[in-house]
N, C-alpha and C positions, 0 to 999 in steps of 0.2 A: 884532902876532902878533914878535914877534923871531926870530929864525933856529934858534932853539935849539929848535926838536919835533922831537919823537923821528920815528922812520922812521913814517911813513904806511900803513899796510892800505891806507885807504877813506878819502872826498870822498868826500859827498851834499851836490851843488845845487838846493833850492831853485827853481827861477828866476821872479823876478818879472817886475810893469815895473817899477818902479823899483826891490827893496831882491832880492837874495838873500840866499836860506838857507842857510850851508855848519853841514856838522856833518861833521867829521872822525874816523876811527876810529886808535888805534896796533893795534898790529903782536898787543899780545896783547887787540882786539875792546870793549876801553875806550874809552870819549869824552874822543879829545885834545881838544880846545874843540866851542865852536858859537856864530857869529858871524854877525851883522848886516851887510853891507855893501851900500853904493851901486852903481848897477851899472858906474858910471864907477871901482872903484877895483876892477874884477873881476880884469884881470893887475894890477895893483901889488901887490894880498895870495896871490897862485900864483903871482905872481913867487918871495917872498919864501915859499913853504910846501917844502919837498923834493919829486921828480917819485915821481906816484901814481896810483892807479885813482881816475878819477875819470866819476862816475855824477849822471846828470842824467835828470827826465823825457824823452819827445817831448813838444817841440814846437816852433810854427818855428824860436823861440830859439836851443834845443838847438842847432842844426847850428855857428848863429854860433862858441858860445859852443866849443864842441867843437873846431872850427877850432883857439881863439883858445890855449886850453889846450891842444891839438899841439905850434903852438910854442913851447911853454914850458918842452918837454919832460913833461907828463905825459897819461897814456893813456884820453883822454875811452870815456866806453860813454853812448849812450843809449840808453832803458831804458823801452818803454812804459809808462802809467803800470796799465793789467791786472798788469802783470808786483808792480808795488809795493805796492801796496795789501795783497797779506797780511801785510806785513811791517812799517804800521804797529801803534804802538804808543801806545794810549789813545787824546785826542780829539787832530779831526781840528786841527794847527795847523803852521807850517812850520813850525815845530825840529824836530817827529815827522816830519815828510813826507821834509825833508830828512835824519833819519836813514833813515828805512827806507832810501829812496832810495842813502845810503849802504854799507847789512846787502845787500843786493839786486844791487848793484853785483859783491858781493865772491861772485856764485854765479859756478861754474863754468863752466855749462850752461847760462847762462839766455840767452834770444833777443833778441840786442839791434837798434834801426832801423841802419841803416847810416847813415854821416858821409853829406850830400849839397852835394855844391856851392854857388854860386852862380847857375849858369848852371845845377843840375836843379832848383833852387830857384824862379828863376825861369820857368824854362820849363811847370813843375809848374803855378805861378801863370796862367798863360797860358791852360792845356785849364781851370783851376778857371773861369774868367773865360767861357769857350766852353761849358764845360758848363752855365755857371748862364742863358746869353743863347741859347742852343738847348733850353733847357725852357721857358723863359718862351715865346720862339714857337709850340711849340709844345702849354700846358700847354691847358687846354683852357681859356676863359675863364670861366666858375661860377666854376675852381678859387683863383679871385684873388680875394682877399681885399681890396686895391687895389682892384682895377676898375670899380670906381661913382668909388672919383676920381676915376680917372685918362679918363674917357669925357665924368667932368662940364665938365673942362677940357679936355680934345676936344672939347667942346657935342653926345655924343650923349643922345638919351632914351632910348635901347630898352635904355643897357644898364642903368639906370637903372630901368629897370620890371621887367628881368629881377630885380637887385638886391632889387626890393619884391614878385615875387613869391615869394622862396629862403627871404623874414620871413615868409611866410604876413600878409602889410601890403597886398597890389596891388589898386589903385584904380581903375580902366575910367577914363585920360583922358579927356576931357568932348570933345565932338563925333567920340566914336572906338566904333561900337558892333562890338565885336566877335564879333560872332553871324553876322555879313550882312554881315561884314566875308570878303572873298575872302581876304585874305590872312592870318587867321585861322589858317589852322594853322599859323605863324611867327611870330605877335605872342602877348609878344614878345620872344624870341629874333632 
């Protein structure tokens, strides 16, 4: 990309793991460029572009990219994917997604996601981990598909029996008569 690029109305970024697809719209509404860049070349690429509106779909990486582009003088907008979908034309591919993001970012009253700091993202991750741990602790044993595997490693046979019962192929363990056992109301659970 050279420095003779005319002023841009907006740029759309489709964020991927290793590669970003970017599409720029000129002020007259035409596509000025389409590029595929590596993640590490993002800053160098945007240094060469004139400051403009940059749209991207909301994801975890979008907050990092947004902060980096704001430092370069661009105006980033993080857009929820549900608001981008109506702008996708044709088949779904990375360039079409980037074009739709650039087009959606031009809407003046579009709801955007507020840019989060790294501390806010870290706190959000801690809350999600805690939430998962609490739900795992409070979940019903029957709803956990990995329970028979975990139970075998802990040496528990009763869970293995309940898994067999759930699948309809329960066989009475040898030496145990469920009908005459005083604990029959609790077996195999």
